[in-house]
C-alpha positions in Angstrom: -27.4 18.6 -17.7 -26.9 14.9 -18.3 -29.8 12.4 -18.3 -29.9 11.0 -14.8 -33.4 9.4 -14.5 -32.3 6.1 -15.9 -29.5 5.7 -13.4 -31.3 6.0 -10.1 -34.3 4.0 -8.9 -37.7 5.7 -8.5 -37.9 4.2 -5.0 -36.5 7.4 -3.3 -37.1 11.0 -4.1 -34.2 12.5 -6.1 -32.8 16.0 -5.4 -30.0 18.1 -6.9 -26.9 18.3 -4.8 -27.3 22.1 -4.8 -30.5 21.6 -2.7 -28.5 20.0 0.2 -25.1 21.5 -0.3 -23.9 25.1 -0.1 -20.6 26.1 -1.6 -18.1 27.6 0.9 -15.7 30.1 -0.6 -13.8 31.6 2.3 -10.5 33.1 1.2 -7.6 32.9 3.7 -5.6 36.1 4.2 -2.0 35.0 4.3 -1.0 38.4 5.5 -2.7 37.7 8.9 -2.3 33.9 9.0 0.9 31.9 8.4 1.2 28.7 6.2 2.8 27.0 9.2 -0.4 27.3 11.2 -2.6 25.8 8.5 -3.4 22.2 7.6 -3.0 22.5 3.8 -4.4 19.6 1.8 -1.9 17.9 -0.4 -4.4 15.4 -1.8 -7.5 13.3 -1.1 -6.8 9.6 -1.8 -9.3 7.5 -3.8 -10.3 5.9 -0.5 -11.3 9.3 0.9 -8.3 9.8 3.2 -7.2 13.4 3.8 -3.5 13.9 3.2 -1.9 17.1 4.5 1.3 18.8 3.4 4.4 18.5 5.5 5.8 21.7 6.9 8.7 21.8 4.4 6.1 21.2 1.5 4.0 24.2 2.7 7.0 26.5 2.4 7.0 26.0 -1.3 3.3 26.6 -1.8 2.2 29.4 -4.1 -1.4 30.4 -4.8 -4.7 31.3 -3.1 -6.0 29.2 -0.2 -9.6 28.8 1.0 -10.9 27.6 4.4 -12.6 24.3 5.0 -14.2 23.6 8.3 -15.0 20.3 10.2 -17.9 18.5 8.6 -17.4 20.2 5.2 -17.5 18.1 2.0 -14.4 18.5 -0.2 -13.8 16.9 -3.6 -11.0 17.0 -6.2 -12.0 18.4 -9.5 -9.9 16.0 -11.5 -10.0 12.9 -9.3 -13.6 12.7 -8.0 -14.5 9.9 -10.5 -11.9 7.7 -8.8 -13.3 8.5 -5.3 -11.2 11.5 -4.3 -13.7 13.2 -2.0 -14.0 13.3 1.8 -15.5 15.1 4.8 -13.3 17.2 7.0 -13.0 15.2 10.3 -14.2 16.9 13.5 -10.8 16.7 15.1 -9.0 18.6 12.3 -9.2 22.4 12.2 -7.4 25.2 10.3 -7.9 23.3 7.0 -6.9 25.1 3.9 -7.6 24.1 0.2 -6.6 25.3 -3.2 -9.3 26.2 -5.7 -8.9 22.6 -7.1 -10.8 21.4 -4.1 -14.4 22.8 -4.0 -15.8 22.8 -0.5 -19.4 22.6 0.7 -21.4 22.7 3.9 -24.3 20.3 4.3 -27.9 21.0 5.2 -28.1 18.7 8.2 -31.9 19.0 8.2 -32.1 17.2 4.9 -29.0 15.1 4.5 -26.7 13.0 6.7 -23.0 13.6 5.7 -22.1 10.0 5.9 -25.0 9.1 3.6 -23.9 11.6 1.0 -20.4 10.2 1.1 -21.7 6.7 0.4 -23.9 8.0 -2.4 -20.9 9.6 -4.0 -19.0 6.3 -3.9 -21.6 4.2 -5.7 -21.0 2.9 -9.2 -24.2 4.7 -10.2 -22.8 8.1 -9.1 -19.5 7.4 -10.8 -21.4 6.7 -14.0 -22.9 10.2 -13.7 -19.4 11.7 -13.3 -18.2 9.8 -16.3 -20.9 11.3 -18.4 -19.0 14.6 -18.3 -15.8 12.9 -19.5 -14.1 13.8 -22.7 -10.7 12.4 -23.6 -8.7 11.1 -20.7 -11.3 10.0 -18.1 -8.7 9.7 -15.3 -8.0 13.4 -15.4 -11.4 14.9 -16.4 -12.3 18.0 -14.6 -15.7 18.3 -12.8 -16.6 21.9 -12.2 -18.6 23.0 -9.2 -21.7 23.8 -11.3 -21.7 20.4 -12.9 -21.2 18.7 -9.5 -24.1 20.7 -7.9 -26.5 19.9 -10.7 -26.1 16.1 -10.2 -29.2 14.4 -8.8 -29.0 11.9 -6.0 -31.6 9.7 -4.2 -32.6 11.2 -0.8 -34.6 8.9 1.5 -35.9 10.2 4.8 -33.3 11.1 7.4 -34.1 8.0 9.5 -33.4 5.8 6.5 -30.1 7.6 5.7 -29.0 7.1 9.3 -29.9 3.4 9.0 -27.8 3.0 5.8 -24.8 4.7 7.4 -25.1 2.6 10.5 -25.2 -0.6 8.4 -22.1 0.6 6.6 -20.2 1.5 9.8 -21.1 -1.9 11.3 -19.6 -3.7 8.3 -16.5 -1.5 8.4 -16.1 -2.5 12.1 -16.3 -6.2 11.2 -13.7 -5.7 8.4 -11.4 -3.8 10.7 -11.6 -6.5 13.3 -10.7 -9.2 10.7 -7.7 -7.1 9.5 -6.6 -6.5 13.1 -6.8 -10.3 13.7 -4.6 -10.9 10.7 -2.0 -8.4 11.9 -2.0 -10.1 15.4 -1.4 -13.5 13.8 1.4 -12.1 11.7 3.0 -10.6 14.8 2.6 -13.7 16.8 4.2 -15.7 13.9 7.1 -13.3 13.7 7.8 -13.5 17.4 7.5 -17.3 17.4 9.9 -17.6 14.4 12.4 -15.3 16.1 12.0 -17.1 19.5 12.7 -20.5 17.8 16.0 -19.1 16.7 16.7 -17.3 20.0 16.9 -13.9 18.3 17.0 -10.8 20.4 13.9 -8.6 20.1 15.4 -5.1 19.9 12.9 -2.2 20.2 12.6 -0.2 17.0 14.2 -2.8 14.8 11.1 -4.9 14.0 9.0 -1.9 12.9 9.8 -1.1 9.3 8.9 2.5 10.0 11.4 2.3 12.8 12.3 4.9 15.4 13.6 7.9 13.6 15.0 10.5 16.0 15.8 13.8 14.2 19.0 14.0 16.2 21.3 11.2 17.6 25.0 11.1 18.5 27.4 8.4 17.3 31.1 8.4 17.6 33.0 8.5 14.2 34.8 5.3 15.2 31.5 3.5 15.6 30.4 4.2 12.0 31.2 2.1 9.0 29.5 4.2 6.4 28.3 7.8 5.7 24.6 7.0 5.7 21.9 7.9 8.3 19.9 4.7 8.4 22.8 2.2 9.2 24.1 4.6 11.9 20.6 5.0 13.4 20.2 1.2 13.6 23.7 0.8 15.1 22.7 3.4 17.7 19.6 1.3 18.5 21.8 -1.7 19.1 21.6 -3.6 15.8 24.3 -6.3 15.3 25.0 -7.5 11.8 25.6 -11.1 13.0 22.5 -12.1 15.0 22.7 -13.7 18.4 21.0 -17.0 18.0 20.8 -20.5 19.4 22.4 -21.6 16.1 25.6 -20.7 14.2 25.2 -18.0 11.5 26.5 -18.5 8.1 26.6 -15.9 5.2 24.3 -16.8 2.3 27.3 -17.0 -0.1 28.6 -20.1 1.9 25.5 -22.1 1.1 24.1 -20.4 -2.0 24.8 -18.3 -5.1 23.5 -14.8 -5.6 23.4 -13.5 -9.2 21.8 -10.6 -11.1 19.5 -11.3 -14.0 19.5 -9.8 -17.5 19.4 -6.1 -18.2 16.3 -5.0 -20.1 17.5 -2.8 -23.0 16.8 -2.3 -26.7 19.3 -5.0 -27.7 17.2 -7.5 -25.7 14.0 -6.9 -27.6 12.6 -10.3 -28.3 13.4 -11.5 -31.9 14.8 -14.9 -32.6 14.7 -16.4 -29.1 11.8 -14.7 -27.1 12.0 -15.9 -23.5 9.6 -15.1 -20.6 11.2 -13.1 -17.8 10.3 -11.9 -14.3 10.2 -8.2 -13.5 10.2 -6.5 -10.0 6.4 -6.2 -10.4 6.1 -10.0 -10.5 8.0 -10.5 -7.2 5.7 -9.6 -4.3 6.3 -10.2 -0.6 5.9 -14.0 -0.2 4.3 -14.7 -3.6 4.7 -14.3 -7.3 2.2 -12.2 -9.4 2.3 -13.9 -12.8 -0.7 -12.1 -14.3 1.5 -10.3 -16.8 4.7 -11.9 -18.1 6.9 -10.1 -20.6 9.5 -11.5 -23.0 13.2 -10.8 -23.6 15.7 -12.0 -26.1 18.0 -14.7 -24.6 20.5 -16.6 -26.7 20.5 -20.4 -26.2 24.0 -20.3 -24.8 22.9 -17.8 -22.1 19.8 -19.7 -21.0 21.6 -22.2 -18.8 23.1 -19.4 -16.7 19.9 -17.4 -16.2 17.1 -19.9 -16.3 15.2 -20.2 -13.1 14.9 -23.5 -11.3 12.3 -24.6 -8.6 13.5 -23.5 -5.2 15.2 -20.3 -6.3 14.7 -17.4 -3.9 14.0 -14.2 -5.8 14.7 -10.8 -4.1 14.0 -7.3 -5.3 17.1 -5.2 -5.6 15.2 -2.1 -4.6 14.3 1.2 -6.2 12.0 2.3 -3.3 12.7 1.5 0.3 9.8 -0.9 0.7 11.0 -2.9 -2.3 14.5 -3.7 -0.9 14.6 -7.4 -0.1 11.0 -8.1 -1.1 11.1 -11.8 -2.0 9.3 -14.9 -3.2 10.2 -18.5 -4.2 10.1 -19.8 -7.8 8.4 -23.1 -8.1 8.9 -23.7 -11.9 5.6 -22.1 -12.8 6.7 -21.1 -16.3 9.1 -23.3 -18.4 12.4 -21.6 -19.4 11.8 -18.4 -17.5 14.6 -16.0 -16.6 14.8 -12.8 -14.5 15.8 -9.2 -15.1 18.7 -7.5 -13.4 16.7 -5.7 -10.7 15.7 -9.1 -9.4 18.4 -11.1 -7.5 18.4 -14.9 -7.7 19.5 -16.9 -4.7 20.1 -20.5 -5.5 20.7 -22.5 -2.4 22.5 -25.8 -1.5 19.3 -27.7 -0.5 21.3 -30.0 1.7 22.0 -27.0 4.0 19.1 -24.6 3.7 15.4 -24.7 2.7 14.3 -21.9 0.4 11.2 -21.4 2.6 13.3 -21.0 5.7 15.7 -18.6 4.1 12.8 -16.4 2.8 11.1 -16.5 6.2 14.3 -15.2 7.8 14.7 -12.5 5.2 11.1 -11.4 5.9 11.8 -11.4 9.7 12.6 -8.3 11.7 16.2 -9.3 11.8 16.4 -10.0 8.1 14.6 -6.8 7.1 16.8 -4.8 9.4 19.9 -6.2 7.8 18.6 -5.0 4.3 17.8 -1.6 5.7 21.3 -1.3 7.2 23.0 -2.2 3.9 20.8 -0.5 1.4 22.3 2.4 -0.5 20.1 5.4 -0.4 19.5 8.6 -2.3 16.7 11.1 -1.7 13.8 8.8 -2.8 15.6 5.5 -3.8 17.1 2.6 -2.0 18.8 -0.6 -3.2 21.0 -3.4 -2.2 23.6 -5.2 -4.3 24.4 -8.9 -4.7 27.5 -8.7 -2.6 25.6 -7.5 0.5 23.0 -10.1 0.0 25.6 -12.8 -0.2 27.2 -11.5 3.0 24.0 -11.6 4.9 24.5 -13.8 8.0 21.6 -16.3 8.7 21.3 -18.6 11.7 21.3 -22.1 10.2 19.7 -24.8 12.3 19.6 -28.5 11.1 17.2 -29.2 8.2 14.7 -31.0 10.4 14.5 -27.9 12.6 14.2 -25.7 9.5 11.3 -27.9 8.3 9.4 -27.6 11.6 9.9 -23.8 11.7 8.7 -23.5 8.1 5.6 -25.7 8.9 4.6 -23.3 11.7 5.2 -20.2 9.5 3.0 -21.7 6.7 0.2 -22.5 9.2 0.2 -18.9 10.3 0.4 -17.6 6.7 -2.7 -19.7 5.8 -4.6 -18.2 8.8 -3.6 -14.7 7.7 -4.7 -15.4 4.2 -8.1 -16.8 5.4 -8.7 -13.7 7.6 -7.8 -11.3 4.8 -10.0 -13.2 2.3 -12.9 -13.0 4.7 -12.3 -9.3 5.2 -12.3 -8.8 1.4 -15.5 -10.8 1.0 -17.2 -8.8 3.7 -16.1 -5.5 2.1 -17.6 -6.5 -1.2 -20.8 -7.6 0.5 -21.0 -4.3 2.3 -20.6 -2.4 -0.9 -23.4 -4.4 -2.6 -25.7 -4.1 0.4 -25.3 -0.3 0.8 -25.5 0.4 -2.9 -28.7 -1.6 -3.1 -30.1 0.3 -0.2 -29.3 3.6 -1.8 -30.8 2.5 -5.1 -34.0 1.6 -3.2 -33.9 -2.2 -3.3 -36.9 -3.6 -1.5 -35.1 -6.9 -0.9 -33.1 -5.5 2.0 -35.0 -5.6 5.4 -34.8 -2.4 7.5 -35.0 0.0 4.6 
């Protein structure tokens, strides 16, 4: 067994997990129970969320299954060091796990389930797990015997409950801040669309959308053989928005072009040039923490070099990437962009980049992208022609400026709320870990 005494404080008594946990090995007889009636675990996220298999995924499952009951602790043998562990919620029954997910009942007379979960998420506990690592630490396997032999601090039940209560109170504060940010975003979206007189059609603003399994559309009403555009048409989506202002296609007041294809011939040699990838273009901002280089001949640079005010849009790949965009402000001299990032260069006498991007991020804008995206099983993308054809209501520049000002005020408030939530989350982690380690600086413990 690994040396654990130097990791935990002497403030609380330490016990082996085997003293408070009992392994549940309860095979499920698939001759008497059907897969369709079971909640089969697909994975446990690093945040502890239980993800269940869909019905069609269960049909392909092969192998033994074991029962897990509400209140049981479950962990992933190869992902626990990253936080892949959870407790079965009280409202989920008929849970089934493979042998990659050891399952335990808890001695409620000695340990509070929520407390054990917090212990297993501390940096100290992760350090214990990493002591078993060999080779690739992201896929190391922690066997049940090793897990059960780990020592953890175990204060009195009253103290365990107090630690859990403090954690839950902090999570409620964080959730409230995040909800407030969502409300501000929604209010901003509605105000933006109201300023343009856009119709608020149900089901179009929600990116998840309304996805009926069956709907009827006359062949004459369809302009392409694709489910999503036809679903949107059925819900009442109109390509040219009804607005207080006339709509113009982007190509009438801007130029849309692809960037450079990244290929072996473009390996940087004589003319290494910084370029933007899809990963650099986030929704509403640029992530410039990692910038790669590409070979660009001097005679090509004029065509592909980015200029302040360029609107950059992701071509796609996955559905959530289609139309994701940000504005280039000249952050890196002589920077270009790859072919999966579309550049929209606007006539600034007609349209403000901030206004155009705000419209693209609106419900109407995102619905247009969803209606035009080409889809395969797991991929979606939009081409430059469809972006150029996108109709946008175009008010006078002074109206655009006022709309943008309000959008940016709301965005600043959302940023403030989310930063506050992030700070509170970090404070909560520090407070609870200190309590578990037995810090005497924290009152109430």
